[in-house]
N, C-alpha and C positions, 0 to 999 in steps of 0.2 A: 954382311949385307952389302958392303962396297964391292966385294968380289963378284957377287951375283949381278950387281948392276953393270959392272965392267964387262963381264962375259956376255950378258944379254945385249949390251950396246954393240959389242964387237960382232955378234951374230947378225944383228940387224943391219950393221954397216956392210958386212960381206954380202948379205942378201941383196942389199941395194946396189952393190957394184958388180954383181954376178961372179965374184971371185970364189964364192963358195955356194954351192947349191945344196941347201939342207933338205932333209926329208920333212914330210908333213909333221911327223912326231916332234922333230926338233923345233919347228916353228911354233907348234902348239905349246910346247913346254916353255919356250921363251916368253910367249905372250902371257901365259899363266903367272910366270914369275913377275912380269911387269905389273899385272893387275893386282897381285898380292902386295907388291911393294906400295902401289898407289893407295890401296885400301888402308894399309898399316900407317902410311904417312898421314892420311886424312884423319884417321882415328886419333892419332897422336896429337894432331893440331886441335881437334875438338876438345880433347881432355884438357889440354893446356889452356884453351880459351875459357872453358867452364871454371877451371880452378882460379883463373885470374879474376873472373867476374864475382865469384863467391868471396874471394879475398877482399875485393873492392867493397862489396856490400857490408862485410863485417867491419871494415874500417869506418864506413858511414855510420853504422849503428853505434859503434864505440864512441865516435865523435859526438853524436847526439846525446848519449848518456852523460858524457863529460860536461856538455853544455847545461843539461838539466841539473846535474849535481852542483854546478857553479851557481845556478839561479836559486836553488832551494836554500832558505835561511837555516842556520844551525839552531839547536835547542836554546842556546844562550841568547841568540838574537830574538827568538820568539818570546822568551820570557821577558827580555828587556822591552820589547814592543808592547807587552801587556802591563808594563809598569811594575814588574816584580824583580826581585833580586834572585839570580840563579842559586846563590849560596843558601838562601833561606828556604828553598823548596827541596823536599825529599821526593825525588822522582820515583822511588820504589813504592811510595804510598799513594801514588796517583791512581784514581779509579781506572779500572780496566775499560778499555775502549769496547763499546758494544756495537756489534755489526747487525744485530737483529732489527728488522723493521717494526716500528711501533704498531701495536694491534689496532685495527680499525674498529671504531665504535660507531654504531648506527646513529645518525642524527635524529634527535627527538623533534617531532613536528611541533611547531608553535600552535597556540590556540586558534589563530586565524586559519592555519593550514588544516587543522582538525575540522573546523567548520566547513571548509571548502571540500574536504575529502568525504565528509559525512553526507550520505545521500539525502536529498531534500525530502522532508516528510510529504507524503502525497497530499495534495490539496483537494478539497471538495467545493462544489459550487453551491452557495446558498442563494437561490434565486429570489428569496424574500428578505435579504439582509436589510433592505431599506423599507421594509413593511412597517406601517404604523401599528405597532403592537398595542394590545389592549392594556398591558401593564409591563412591569419590568421583566417578566418571564418570556424570553424570546425562544421560539421553536423554529429551528432551521428548516426551510423549505415547506413549512406549514403542513407537515405530514407526520403521522405517528403510527405505531404498531401496538396491537394488543396481544398479550400472551394467553388469551382466554383458553385456547385449545392445548397449550403446552402441558404435557403430562396427563391429559385426559384421554383415556382409551375409548370412551364413547365418541370422541371427536376424531378418531383415527390415529391416535398416538400409539406407537409400538416401542416398547422400552429398549429392545436390543435386536440384533440380527440384521441380516440383509433381506430387503424386501423383494419379493418376486413381482413379476410384471403385473399379475392380476391384482396384487395388493396395492401397487402403485396406481393402477387404474381406479381402484376403489377409494383413492385419496388418503391412503395410509402414509405416515411419515415417522421417522426415527430421530433421536437426538442429533445425529450427524447432519441431517437435513436442516434442522433448526440452526446449527452452528454455521453452516455455509451461508444460509440466508442472513443471519445476523452479521457475519463478516461483510457481506456485500452491502447491506444497508448502512452500516456504520462507516464504511470506507467511502461511500458515495454521498453521504450527507443526510441520512435519516437517523436521528438520534433519540427521538422520543419513544419510550417503551412503557406501556401501562401494564401493571401486574396486580395480583391480589393473593392473599393466603388461600382463597377458595379455589384458585386455578390449579387443577391437577392435584388436589389435596389427598386423593386416594393413594397417590404414588409417593406421598411424603415420606413414608417409612423406608422407601428405596432411594431417597434423595433425588427423586425425579418429579417433584412438584413444579409448578410454573416458576416459583421463586428459586428453587434449586437449579433448574435448567438455566435460568437467567444468570445466576451466579457463575455457572460453568462457562457460559458464553463470554462473560466479561473476562474471566481468568484466562481463557484460551485464545482470546483475540490478540493477534500479534502484528497486524498490518500497520497500524498507526498508534499514536498515543492517545487517541480520542477515547472518551468515555461516554456512556449513554446518559440521557436525561430520564430518570426513573420516576414514574408516577405510581406511588403505592396506594393501597386502599385499606381503610378501616371499615369493616363490615358492620360494626356497631349493633351487635345483637343485644337482645334484652338483658342477657346476663353479663354483657360487657359494658353497658352504658356507664359513663362516668369518666372522669379525667384519668384515673389510674388504668382503667381498661384500655384507653386509647394509647397511653405512653407504653404500657407493657406490650401491646400488640405491635406497635411501631418498632420497639427494640428487638422483638423476635424477628420481624421482617428484615431489619437491617442485618441481623446476625445471619439469617439464611442467605441473604443477597451478598453477604461479605462486603458490605459498604458501611461507612460511618454515618451516612445520612442519605435520605431520598430527596429528590429535588422538589417533588410535590406530594403531599399526603392528603388524599381526598376522603371525605367522610360520607358514608352511605347511611340511609335510614335515619336522618336527623330528626324526624318528627315535625309536627307543626311548629312548635316553638323549641328551638335548640336549647338544651339544658345548659345551665351555667357550668356544670361539670365538664361537658364537652369543650366549651370555650376555654375553660381553665386548662384542660389537658392539651389542647392545641397550642395555647400560649406557652405552656411548659415545654412542649416538644420543639417549638420553633425558636423561642427566646432563650430558655434556660438550658435545655439539653442539646440543642443544635442538631437534632436528628432529622429535621425536615427544614427545607428551605422556604417552601410556600405551602399554602393551605388551599384545598379544593373541596368541592362537594359533588355528589352524584344525584342525578334525577331531581333537581330542585327547581321548582317553578319560580317565575320572576318575583312574586310577592314574598315568598319565603326567603328568596335570595337577598332581597333588600333588608330583611330583618336580621339575617345572620351577618350581613355586611356591617350593619350598625353595631352589633355586639363585638365583632372582631375589631372594628375601628377603635372602639373604646380601649382595646388592649394594644393598640398600635400595630395590628396585623391586617394585611390586605387579603381579601379573597381573590384567588388567582384563576381558578378553573371551575367549570361546571360540565360534567359529562352526562350526556343523554342521547337517545336514539333519534336518528334523522336520516332520510334517504329519499330518492325519487319516488319510492312507493310508500313512503311514510313521512309526509311533510307536515304533520299536525303540530310539531314543535318548532316550526319556523319562527314563530314570535319569540321563542326562547332565545334564538340566536340574536335577534335584534335587541332584546333586553340585555343580554350579556355584553353586547358591544357598547350599549349606553352606560352600563354600570362598571365598565373596565374589567370585565371577566372574559377569559378566553374560553370559547365553547369547544369542547372535545366531543366528537361525534362517534357514538357506538353504532355498530352494525351499519356502516355507510353504504354497503352494497345490498342491503335488504335481503341478506341470506341468499344472494345469487339472483334475486328477482329484479333488482334495480340495475344490475350490471349486464343483463342480457345473457347470463350464463345458461339459465333455464328458460326456454321459450317453447311455444306451442309446436314448433318444428323440431326442437331439440329438447324434449322433456327430461332426458337423462343428464343434460348439462356436461356431457363428456365423462361422467363418472359411472363406473360399472356398478350394476345393481339395480334395484327397483327405482322407479321414478319417484322423485322427492315431492313433487306437487301434482295436483290433479290437472287434467286437461282444461277444465273450466277456469281454473285460476290463471293458467298460462294464456289461455285464449283471451281473457279479459285484458291482459297486459300487452297485447299485440301492438296497439298504437305506440306505446312507449318504446318497445323493443325495435320497432321499425324506425322510429325517429333517432334512437341511439345509433343505429348503423348509419343513418343519413348524416348525422352530426359528426360521427367519427370520420367519414369520408371528407366532409367539408373541412374539418379541422386539419386533417392530413394534408390537403392541398394548400391550405393557408399557411401552415407551419413550414412546409417545404419552400414556399415562396418567400416567407420571412427569413428563413435561414439563408437562402440564396442572396437576398438583398443585403443581409448583414455581412455575409462573406465577401461580396463585391465591394461594399463600402469600407470595410475595416481590414481588408487583406494587407494593404501596404503599411497601415499605421499600427494596427493592433494585433496582427498575426491571425492565426486561424481561430474562429469562434468556438465556443464549447460545443461538444457533441450533444445534440438534442434528439430524442426519439421522434421519428416521423411516421412510424408504423403504429398509428393510434388504434387502440382497441376500445370496445364499448365499456369494458371495466374501467379503463383510465378516464373515459368521459364521465362516468358516474362518480369517480373519486374527485376529479377536478371540478365537478359541479359543486361538491361540498366546499371546496376551497374557494370557489367563486362566490359562495354565499357568506364567506367570512369566517368559516369554521375550520377546525383541524380534524380530519378523519383519522380514526383509530382502526387500522386495517388488520385483519387476521392474516398473519404470514407464518406458514409452517414449513416452507421449503424454498429452494432457489428460484423456481419458476414464479412463485408468488412475489418474491422479492424483486425479480426483474419487472414484473407487472407494476409494482409500486414505483420503482425507479424510473420507469417509462413515463410517469406523470410529471417529471421535473423538467423545467425549462420552457413550458408552454402553459397557456391558460385559456379558458373559455371567455368569449366576449359576451356582451349583453344580449345580442341577437340569438346566440347559440343557447344561452341560459333560458331565454324566453321560449325557444322552440321545445326544449326539454320539459319545461314546466307546463306548457300547453298540452303536450302529449300526456304528461302525468295526470292532468285534470281530466282527460278523456277516459282514464282508466278507473275512475272512482265509481 
């Protein structure tokens, strides 16, 4: 290497002094030798520098390990710090050090957390919660349902299958329609259901009588934990009269309904003087067996009602309800309502819509009532009721405007303090006017509900009422139709 450098240097010197004139090939070779030398020299310097830095880093790491080893206590020091003697411990029998992470166990929620996580049970509005009831039996929203048509093919019941449009227009309904209607009613606050062994008894062999369908509705209802208020009926036929006949019939009804007791058990066909056997049977059912909570009667005039009240009082039992017919087209039992209020008995009203005449469903201009098939009433009958039907529409429009204004006022007054007001129907129909007329008279209507649309009609009665002027308008129109 030194000889190459010397020769190259000499050549360059001679060239510089013009003592030697090399060829182009000589100059090129010399310059190549110089470049190669410089490259080798630089590469050697880089390798030396890298080796030096690596060595220095190794020294630093070694020094740090030595410092850490000096700081770590020995096994003897550890044992002494724990208060033990190293000689007394067998290190070979020490438990093996576990490096596995402890399994994660889900945290069990507390009872308070469970309550918070559980969705709140849907609430319903009882607009008559502060109503001065006639007795201890409170009926939410002063509205009830009768199961009179359930299971009765003559009333449009179809046991199974999907209905065609024509059948729906004819007013037919299936068990599924009843279930949907029942769910709506119970969820929104209509709890009272009146039933009887006579309702749909032809379908009893197929488990589709009124009581059978009621039991199915109760079992399949899942929306809330609410249960219905059941009003059962004792038909009190001649061959059944007596205490044993009453208790046996009630036990069979409870078995069909799959309940331990009904809320009210009403007696039909009591006769002029209720027999001692009936009173004894009622006492046994309410007091001894506990299969009925309260006692009621059907179609009992005020004088007879006073007599049975005296007999029941002697047994420590209160007469709770009396069911009878009343509507805007049949007001002959209006005095019965007043007598019930005086005697502390809740009046339950059968056929409150007058079979469609009191609700304006069937009118002279709409004799079919929107139901396919032959007209149900003659034109003479419908024409006679025109004044009532006209006033029903007038009152419906008047109430609609009034309720809308009342709801706006409530919303404006209570928005900041109480939040949004409950939703109240403002699309008032003549059917709802007829039903709330019954409520305004102090009675509880028992409405035929066989499907969802009828349930919606009933629910639309909640949250508003008729004032005295509107009641007077309806009664004046009713008087013109006599």
